[in-house]
C-alpha positions as CSV (number, residue, x, y, z in Angstrom):
1,M,41.3,-24.7,20.4
2,K,38.0,-25.1,22.3
3,R,38.3,-21.5,23.4
4,N,38.7,-20.2,19.8
5,L,35.7,-22.3,18.7
6,L,33.6,-20.9,21.6
7,L,34.6,-17.3,20.7
8,L,33.7,-17.9,17.0
9,C,30.3,-19.3,18.0
10,L,29.6,-16.4,20.3
11,A,30.7,-13.8,17.7
12,T,28.5,-15.4,15.1
13,T,25.5,-15.5,17.4
14,L,26.0,-11.8,18.3
15,I,26.3,-10.7,14.6
16,F,23.1,-12.5,13.5
17,S,21.0,-11.4,16.5
18,C,22.0,-7.7,16.0
19,S,21.0,-7.7,12.4
20,K,17.5,-9.0,13.2
21,D,17.0,-6.4,16.0
22,A,18.0,-3.6,13.6
23,D,15.4,-4.8,11.1
24,A,12.7,-5.0,13.7
25,N,13.6,-1.5,15.1
26,E,13.4,0.0,11.6
27,E,10.0,-1.5,11.1
28,N,8.8,-0.2,14.5
29,V,10.1,3.3,13.7
30,N,8.5,3.5,10.3
31,P,5.6,1.0,9.9
32,I,4.7,2.3,6.5
33,V,7.8,0.8,4.9
34,G,6.8,-2.0,2.6
35,T,4.5,-2.8,-0.3
36,W,0.8,-1.9,0.2
37,R,-1.9,-3.0,-2.2
38,A,-5.4,-1.4,-2.4
39,T,-7.8,-4.3,-1.5
40,E,-11.1,-2.6,-0.5
41,F,-13.1,0.6,-0.9
42,R,-15.5,1.5,1.9
43,A,-17.9,4.2,0.8
44,A,-19.0,6.7,3.4
45,D,-22.6,6.3,2.1
46,P,-23.2,2.5,1.7
47,N,-26.5,3.3,-0.2
48,N,-24.7,5.1,-3.1
49,S,-24.9,2.6,-6.0
50,T,-22.1,4.4,-8.0
51,L,-19.7,4.1,-5.1
52,N,-20.7,0.5,-4.5
53,L,-19.9,-0.3,-8.1
54,G,-16.3,0.9,-7.6
55,A,-16.1,-1.1,-4.4
56,E,-17.4,-4.2,-6.2
57,I,-14.9,-3.8,-9.1
58,L,-12.0,-3.5,-6.6
59,A,-13.3,-6.5,-4.6
60,N,-13.6,-8.6,-7.8
61,L,-10.1,-7.7,-8.9
62,T,-8.6,-8.3,-5.5
63,A,-10.2,-11.7,-5.3
64,E,-8.3,-12.5,-8.6
65,E,-5.1,-11.2,-7.0
66,C,-5.1,-8.3,-9.4
67,Y,-4.0,-5.1,-7.6
68,I,-4.7,-1.9,-9.4
69,L,-3.1,0.5,-6.9
70,T,0.1,-0.3,-5.1
71,F,2.5,1.8,-3.0
72,M,6.0,0.6,-2.4
73,F,7.5,2.6,0.5
74,N,11.2,2.3,1.1
75,A,13.2,3.1,4.2
76,D,15.2,5.8,2.3
77,L,11.9,7.8,2.1
78,T,11.3,7.1,-1.6
79,V,8.0,5.6,-2.8
80,T,7.0,4.0,-6.1
81,V,3.3,4.0,-7.0
82,E,1.8,1.6,-9.6
83,N,-1.6,2.7,-10.7
84,A,-3.8,0.8,-13.1
85,V,-7.1,2.4,-12.1
86,N,-7.4,4.3,-15.4
87,Y,-7.1,1.1,-17.4
88,V,-10.0,-0.9,-15.6
89,V,-12.7,-1.7,-18.1
90,P,-15.9,-3.2,-16.5
91,N,-18.2,-5.2,-18.7
92,A,-21.8,-5.8,-17.9
93,T,-22.9,-9.3,-18.9
94,P,-26.2,-11.1,-18.5
95,T,-24.7,-13.0,-15.6
96,G,-23.3,-9.9,-13.8
97,L,-20.3,-7.7,-13.8
98,S,-17.1,-8.9,-15.4
99,V,-13.8,-7.0,-15.0
100,D,-10.5,-8.1,-16.5
101,C,-7.2,-7.3,-14.8
102,P,-5.6,-4.4,-16.6
103,T,-2.4,-5.1,-18.4
104,Q,-1.3,-1.4,-18.4
105,K,-0.3,0.7,-15.4
106,D,1.3,4.0,-14.7
107,T,4.4,4.0,-12.5
108,E,5.6,7.1,-10.6
109,S,8.5,7.5,-8.2
110,S,8.4,10.2,-5.5
111,T,9.6,10.9,-2.0
112,Y,7.5,10.8,1.1
113,T,7.3,11.6,4.8
114,Y,5.1,9.9,7.4
115,D,4.5,11.3,10.9
116,G,2.3,8.5,12.2
117,S,-1.0,9.9,11.0
118,V,-0.3,12.0,7.8
119,L,1.5,10.8,4.8
120,T,2.9,13.5,2.5
121,I,4.1,12.5,-1.0
122,V,6.1,15.0,-3.0
123,D,6.1,14.2,-6.7
124,Q,8.9,14.8,-9.2
125,E,7.6,18.3,-10.0
126,G,7.7,19.2,-6.3
127,V,4.0,19.2,-5.7
128,S,3.1,17.7,-2.3
129,Q,-0.1,15.8,-1.4
130,S,-1.0,15.1,2.2
131,I,-3.2,12.0,3.0
132,K,-4.7,11.0,6.4
133,V,-3.5,7.4,7.1
134,T,-4.1,4.9,9.9
135,I,-1.9,1.8,10.1
136,E,-2.9,-1.2,12.3
137,D,-0.8,-4.3,11.9
138,N,-0.8,-5.1,8.1
139,V,-3.8,-2.9,7.3
140,M,-3.6,0.8,6.2
141,T,-6.7,2.9,6.0
142,V,-6.5,6.0,3.8
143,D,-9.0,8.8,3.4
144,A,-10.2,8.3,-0.2
145,T,-10.9,12.0,-0.8
146,D,-7.3,12.8,0.1
147,L,-6.0,10.0,-2.1
148,D,-7.2,11.8,-5.3
149,V,-7.1,8.7,-7.5
150,N,-9.8,8.5,-10.2
151,N,-12.7,6.3,-9.2
152,L,-11.3,5.9,-5.7
153,N,-11.6,9.5,-4.5
154,A,-15.2,9.6,-3.2
155,A,-16.1,10.0,0.4
156,G,-15.0,6.9,2.2
157,S,-11.8,4.9,2.8
158,V,-9.5,2.8,0.7
159,I,-8.1,-0.1,2.6
160,F,-4.5,-1.3,1.7
161,T,-3.0,-4.6,2.8
162,K,0.7,-5.0,3.3
163,A,2.1,-7.7,1.0
């Protein structure tokens, strides 16, 4: 009886420890898997007031936990993009800039590949877009000109944070 109980405990321990290792290995193999939210825009020219306005709008919305651009990368090499950039309406007020979180967003599903430095997304029409990407821990830096998203496609970087 003790022997059967010991074998059951050992088998249970092995089963649970193996599943955790498999999850950790999958994340190490493809660190892009997960949900990434645009949280910051860093303009290449910090003196450009137009670019700084976009950066300020993104910072204000992020502070309110409103994310206007989200990538959800799956292990099966599919990606869902939620984009509310086109629905952002900034309002200049006497006290400063006011931006409400958009209630509308565009959602698109695609496939992707990631080789450790270049992310390639192939849309439903078969058109591919390659983007330079750097991932360090839970921060992904994307070349904004490669991203090709209205108002976030100027010279600089878009910073994404893993949720």
